[in-house]
C-alpha positions in Angstrom: 24.5 38.6 -15.7 25.4 41.1 -12.8 28.3 40.3 -10.5 27.5 37.6 -7.7 24.3 37.3 -9.2 23.7 33.6 -10.4 21.0 32.8 -12.3 20.2 28.8 -13.1 18.8 27.7 -16.4 18.7 31.1 -17.3 15.6 31.9 -15.1 15.9 30.9 -11.7 17.9 33.4 -9.6 19.7 31.8 -6.6 19.2 33.4 -3.0 20.0 32.1 0.5 20.1 28.7 1.6 17.3 27.9 3.4 17.7 23.8 4.1 20.3 20.9 4.0 19.6 17.2 4.1 21.2 14.0 2.9 20.2 14.6 -0.9 21.4 18.3 -1.4 21.3 21.7 -0.4 18.0 23.7 -1.0 18.1 27.2 -1.8 15.1 30.0 -2.0 15.3 31.1 -5.6 13.2 33.8 -7.6 11.5 32.5 -10.7 12.1 35.7 -13.3 9.5 34.1 -15.4 7.0 34.2 -13.6 8.1 36.7 -10.5 7.5 34.0 -7.8 9.7 32.8 -4.8 10.7 28.9 -5.3 12.8 26.4 -3.5 15.5 25.1 -5.7 17.7 22.0 -4.5 20.5 21.1 -5.8 21.0 17.2 -6.4 24.0 15.4 -6.6 26.3 17.6 -4.7 28.0 15.1 -2.5 31.4 14.1 -3.3 31.5 10.9 -5.4 27.8 10.4 -5.5 26.9 8.8 -9.0 24.1 8.7 -11.1 21.7 7.3 -8.0 20.9 10.7 -6.6 19.9 12.1 -10.4 17.9 9.2 -10.7 16.4 10.4 -7.1 15.4 13.6 -8.4 14.2 12.6 -11.4 11.9 10.1 -9.5 11.0 12.8 -6.6 10.1 15.3 -9.8 8.1 12.6 -11.8 5.8 11.4 -8.6 5.4 14.8 -6.9 4.2 16.2 -10.3 1.8 13.5 -10.6 0.2 14.6 -7.7 -1.6 17.5 -8.0 -2.7 17.9 -4.5 -3.1 21.2 -2.0 -0.8 19.1 0.9 1.5 17.7 -1.3 5.0 20.6 -2.1 4.7 20.9 -5.9 7.6 20.4 -8.1 7.6 22.6 -11.1 10.9 21.6 -12.9 14.1 19.7 -13.2 16.9 21.7 -14.9 20.5 21.1 -15.7 23.4 23.9 -15.0 27.0 23.3 -15.6 26.4 19.6 -15.3 24.6 20.2 -12.0 20.5 18.9 -12.0 18.6 21.4 -9.8 14.9 20.6 -9.1 13.0 23.4 -8.7 10.1 23.2 -6.2 7.1 25.1 -4.6 8.5 27.4 -1.4 6.6 26.9 1.7 7.4 29.9 3.7 6.8 27.8 7.1 8.5 25.5 9.4 8.7 21.6 9.6 6.4 19.7 12.2 9.5 18.7 13.9 10.8 22.5 14.1 7.1 23.3 15.2 7.4 20.8 18.1 10.9 21.8 19.2 9.7 25.5 19.6 6.3 25.0 21.1 6.1 21.6 22.8 3.8 18.3 21.9 0.7 19.8 20.2 -2.6 19.3 21.4 -5.1 16.2 20.0 -6.8 19.0 17.4 -3.7 20.7 16.4 -1.9 17.2 15.5 -5.4 16.2 14.4 -5.7 18.9 12.1 -2.2 18.5 10.2 -2.1 15.1 10.1 -5.5 14.8 8.6 -4.2 16.6 5.7 -0.9 14.6 5.4 -3.4 11.6 5.3 -5.3 13.2 2.5 -2.1 13.4 0.5 -1.3 10.0 1.2 -4.9 8.5 0.3 -4.1 10.3 -2.8 -0.8 9.0 -3.0 -2.1 5.5 -2.7 -4.1 5.5 -5.2 -1.9 6.3 -7.7 0.3 3.5 -6.7 2.6 5.4 -5.0 4.2 4.7 -1.5 6.0 7.6 0.1 8.5 5.4 2.7 9.7 8.2 4.3 6.7 9.9 6.1 8.3 11.9 9.5 7.9 15.0 10.8 10.9 16.9 9.3 9.3 16.3 5.7 5.9 18.0 6.7 5.6 21.4 6.2 3.8 24.0 8.1 2.4 27.4 6.8 -0.7 29.4 7.8 -2.4 26.1 9.5 -1.7 24.2 6.6 0.4 21.0 6.3 2.3 19.8 2.9 3.8 16.6 3.0 7.2 16.8 1.0 10.5 15.1 -0.4 9.3 11.8 -2.5 13.0 11.4 -3.2 12.8 7.9 -1.9 9.0 7.4 -2.9 8.0 3.9 -4.6 5.8 3.7 -7.7 4.2 0.3 -9.1 6.6 1.2 -12.5 9.7 1.7 -9.9 11.1 -1.9 -10.9 14.8 -1.6 -10.3 14.0 0.2 -6.9 11.9 -2.5 -5.7 14.3 -5.0 -6.5 17.4 -3.6 -4.8 16.5 -4.9 -1.2 18.0 -1.3 -0.3 16.0 -0.2 2.8 15.3 3.8 3.1 13.5 6.1 5.2 14.4 7.2 8.7 15.0 4.8 11.5 12.6 6.2 14.4 9.6 6.1 11.7 10.2 3.0 9.8 7.7 0.3 9.9 8.5 -3.0 11.3 8.0 -4.9 8.4 10.1 -2.2 6.6 13.2 -2.4 9.5 13.4 -6.2 8.6 14.3 -5.6 5.2 10.7 -6.3 3.2 9.2 -3.7 0.7 7.3 -0.8 1.9 3.6 -1.0 1.1 0.7 1.9 2.1 0.2 0.1 5.2 4.0 0.8 5.9 3.5 4.8 5.4 0.0 4.3 7.9 2.8 2.9 10.5 5.3 6.1 10.1 2.1 8.8 9.8 1.3 7.0 13.2 4.6 7.2 14.5 5.2 11.3 13.4 1.6 11.2 15.5 3.2 10.0 18.7 6.0 12.4 18.0 3.4 15.7 17.6 1.5 15.0 20.5 4.5 13.6 23.1 7.5 16.0 21.9 9.3 13.2 20.9 10.3 10.1 18.2 8.8 6.7 19.2 11.9 5.2 18.9 15.1 7.1 20.7 17.7 6.3 17.9 21.2 8.1 18.9 23.9 6.3 18.5 22.6 2.9 18.4 20.8 1.9 15.5 20.7 -1.6 15.8 19.3 -1.5 19.2 16.7 0.7 17.6 16.0 -1.5 15.1 15.6 -4.7 17.4 13.0 -2.7 19.1 10.8 -1.7 16.1 11.0 -5.1 14.7 10.3 -7.0 18.0 8.8 -4.9 21.1 5.2 -3.5 21.7 5.1 0.1 19.5 4.7 3.0 22.1 1.0 3.9 23.2 -0.1 7.1 24.2 -2.1 7.2 27.9 -5.5 5.9 27.5 -7.5 8.8 27.9 -6.2 10.6 25.4 -7.7 11.6 22.2 -5.9 9.8 20.0 -5.0 7.0 22.2 -7.4 4.6 20.0 -6.2 5.9 16.7 -2.8 5.6 17.5 -3.2 1.8 18.5 -4.7 0.8 14.9 -1.9 2.5 12.8 1.2 1.3 15.0 0.8 -2.4 15.5 3.1 -4.4 14.0 1.5 -6.6 12.0 0.7 -5.0 8.3 -2.8 -5.9 7.9 -4.1 -4.7 10.8 -3.5 -1.7 10.1 -6.4 0.8 9.4 -6.4 1.7 5.6 -5.3 5.5 5.3 -8.6 6.6 4.0 -10.2 5.3 7.3 -7.2 7.0 9.3 -7.5 9.8 7.4 -11.4 10.3 8.2 -10.9 9.6 12.1 -8.2 12.4 12.2 -10.9 15.0 10.3 -13.5 14.1 13.0 -10.7 14.8 16.0 -10.3 17.7 14.2 -13.9 18.9 14.2 -13.6 18.8 17.8 -15.7 15.4 18.0 -15.0 12.3 20.1 -13.3 9.5 18.6 -14.7 6.3 17.6 -11.8 4.1 18.5 -10.9 2.8 21.9 -7.6 1.8 22.5 -7.6 -2.0 23.2 -7.4 -3.2 27.1 -4.1 -4.6 28.2 -2.0 -2.3 26.1 1.6 -3.1 28.0 3.3 0.1 28.6 5.8 1.6 26.7 9.3 0.3 27.5 11.9 2.2 28.8 14.0 4.0 25.9 17.3 3.7 27.3 19.0 3.5 24.0 20.6 0.3 25.4 21.1 -2.7 22.8 18.9 -5.3 24.0 20.1 -8.7 25.1 19.7 -11.0 21.8 18.1 -14.1 22.8 16.4 -17.3 21.1 13.3 -15.4 19.1 10.2 -17.6 18.5 9.6 -18.1 14.8 7.5 -15.9 13.4 4.3 -16.3 11.5 5.6 -17.7 7.6 5.7 -15.0 4.9 5.4 -15.4 1.5 8.2 -17.4 0.5 10.4 -15.2 -2.2 10.1 -16.7 -5.7 13.7 -18.8 -6.0 13.0 -20.2 -2.6 9.6 -21.9 -3.5 11.2 -23.2 -6.6 14.0 -25.2 -4.7 11.8 -26.5 -2.6 11.1 -23.3 0.3 13.0 -22.7 3.4 12.8 -24.4 6.6 10.9 -23.0 9.4 14.3 -23.6 11.7 15.7 -20.8 9.7 13.2 -18.1 10.0 13.9 -17.6 13.6 17.7 -17.0 13.1 16.8 -15.1 9.8 14.6 -12.6 12.2 17.6 -12.0 14.2 20.0 -11.4 11.3 17.6 -9.0 9.5 18.5 -6.0 12.0 22.3 -6.1 11.2 21.3 -6.9 7.4 19.2 -3.2 7.9 22.0 -1.4 9.3 24.4 -2.3 6.4 21.9 -1.2 4.3 21.1 2.4 6.0 25.0 3.1 6.3 25.6 1.7 2.5 22.9 4.5 1.5 24.6 7.0 3.2 20.9 8.3 4.5 22.6 10.6 7.4 22.3 7.9 10.1 24.6 7.2 12.5 27.6 4.8 12.0 27.3 1.8 14.2 29.9 1.6 16.5 31.9 -1.2 17.6 30.0 -1.9 20.8 26.5 -1.5 18.7 27.2 -5.2 17.4 26.3 -8.2 19.6 29.6 -10.1 20.2 30.3 -13.8 18.8 29.6 -15.8 21.5 26.2 -13.9 21.8 25.2 -14.3 18.1 26.4 -18.0 18.3 24.4 -19.0 21.2 21.0 -17.3 19.5 21.7 -19.4 16.2 22.6 -22.6 18.2 19.6 -21.9 20.4 16.8 -21.8 17.7 18.5 -24.0 14.9 16.4 -26.9 16.1 12.8 -26.9 14.2 10.1 -26.0 16.0 7.3 -28.4 16.7 4.9 -29.2 14.8 1.7 -29.6 16.6 -1.9 -29.2 15.4 -1.7 -25.4 17.1 1.1 -25.0 15.7 0.1 -25.8 12.0 -3.3 -23.8 12.4 -1.5 -20.9 13.1 0.7 -21.2 10.1 -1.9 -21.4 8.3 -3.8 -18.9 9.2 -0.6 -16.6 9.0 -0.2 -18.0 5.3 -3.5 -16.8 4.4 -3.5 -13.7 5.9 0.1 -13.0 4.1 -1.6 -13.8 1.0 -4.4 -11.6 0.7 -2.1 -8.8 2.2 0.5 -9.7 -0.9 -2.1 -10.6 -3.8 -3.6 -7.2 -4.6 0.0 -5.2 -4.5 2.1 -8.3 -6.0 -0.3 -10.5 -7.8 2.8 -12.4 -9.4 4.1 -13.3 -6.0 0.7 -14.3 -5.1 0.4 -16.3 -8.2 3.2 -18.6 -7.6 1.6 -19.6 -4.1 -0.7 -21.6 -6.1 0.0 -25.2 -7.2 0.6 -25.9 -10.6 -2.4 -27.5 -11.1 -4.5 -24.7 -9.4 -2.5 -22.0 -11.4 -3.8 -23.9 -14.6 -7.3 -24.5 -12.9 -7.1 -20.3 -12.4 -7.2 -19.5 -16.2 -3.0 -19.3 -15.8 -1.7 -15.8 -14.8 -3.6 -13.7 -17.1 -6.8 -15.4 -16.1 -6.3 -14.8 -12.1 -5.3 -11.4 -12.8 -8.2 -10.5 -14.7 -10.0 -11.0 -11.4 -7.2 -9.5 -8.8 -6.2 -6.2 -11.1 -9.8 -5.3 -10.2 -9.4 -5.1 -6.2 -7.8 -2.3 -4.8 -7.9 -4.5 -1.1 -9.0 -7.3 0.7 -9.9 -7.8 4.4 -9.7 -11.1 5.6 -11.9 -12.1 8.8 -12.8 -15.1 10.9 -10.2 -17.3 9.8 -10.8 -21.2 10.2 -8.2 -23.6 9.7 -8.4 -27.2 9.8 -4.7 -28.9 10.4 -6.2 -32.6 10.0 -7.2 -31.7 6.3 -5.2 -28.8 5.8 -8.4 -26.4 4.5 -8.9 -23.1 5.6 -12.0 -21.0 5.7 -12.6 -17.5 6.0 -14.6 -14.3 5.3 -13.0 -11.7 3.0 -14.5 -7.9 2.0 -13.5 -7.3 -1.3 -13.0 -3.6 -2.1 -12.9 -2.8 -5.8 -10.9 -0.2 -7.5 -14.7 1.2 -8.5 -15.1 2.0 -4.6 -17.9 -0.8 -4.0 -17.3 -3.7 -2.0 -18.5 -7.2 -1.7 -18.4 -9.8 1.1 -17.3 -13.6 0.3 -17.0 -17.0 2.4 -13.9 -19.1 1.1 -12.4 -22.2 1.9 -9.1 -22.8 0.2 -7.3 -26.3 0.0 -3.5 -26.0 0.9 -1.0 -28.2 0.0 2.1 -28.7 2.0 5.2 -28.9 0.2 8.2 -29.2 1.9 8.3 -26.4 4.7 6.1 -24.1 3.1 2.2 -24.3 1.7 0.7 -24.0 -1.3 -3.0 -23.6 -2.3 -4.2 -26.3 -4.3 -7.7 -25.7 -5.1 -11.3 -24.0 -3.9 -13.8 -25.3 -3.2 
């Protein structure tokens, strides 16, 4: 070997550093066998790092390699050299979307739609393969010769990543996190839709949708509790952004539909999406920590399995949990070392403020007919949003008797394994007899769709609902 010439795995000659991030340093390298330039990332170089970084590299290699897509940065190899692991990737000679915006200013609608329709197409392919990226943002989108490529599947999740989905660790870039992920829930394809919308906002305005700065708690609080930012009504992409960045995951457009609309705008056609009337203006983003006051309880989400078996959780605790969720997420970020700012002492609400909030929200909410109706509507909506991605959790929301009528878990799964998504509409809940009727359109994995009218009998068990029958 020539002096000063560093060859990895007897094949890749290391060149200059071209990037640096939380997971390692990226160098330009020459593949001596195939005579091509590659990007090679050194993994686990952070002092004190453990097997987590190596597992992340393996996950990135496996998931990216599974997506043979023109708008995904290809992964070629994963090699070891002197107890160091290197990830060998396609070299994209260009700049990130964030660098492009910083250098040239906000993008015109057609250019932004052109680039992000390509990323949306890559995400459609990822979701079809059961992969959620979880960190879509401008710095993970490479641009070269007018084409965009999605990079960094290091924290992506597939259906097989059981250990990853059970850790409760929140990962991703704060300014582009979907509200449900910022609250500590697992990311879904709908979370990628939000993050792509946040990236779209950055591309056409020149700034992130949320100013994180040194106030991570304040930013996460805004994402979870405030209305998302909006483009001016006359902007060609205002309507599309409104159906991507909506706080309820079940109300967001699926990625395929987003891709098709972006493609329409990229061709210079008028968007078919109209921004809803009465959208509140984007709040002034001063970076100051908002005052934490009593928060109305959100609609009931699927109760964790352990809670269901022990009798569930009370409605009164949900509001307090919503306030505390932000602090828990911040702790996860700092623990993960994702390069986010550490929370300063003055970023944490004082004890008296937190105590006051807890006392204010400790009383159980009223259980009027309207409250019950809203809870039933939310239960069915969240159930149908869960059942195609986590049928086991959804099955636990049936009474034991109805589980048996459904043929047990195997019989239940026999139907739902064939369904890609279930889009619910026209929910009508009747609090007097705890029945709920709705229209649902099933999108099957074969591509066909079917619409049914369903009526379910619910059963109140302590402070949550179960599905007791269908009629």
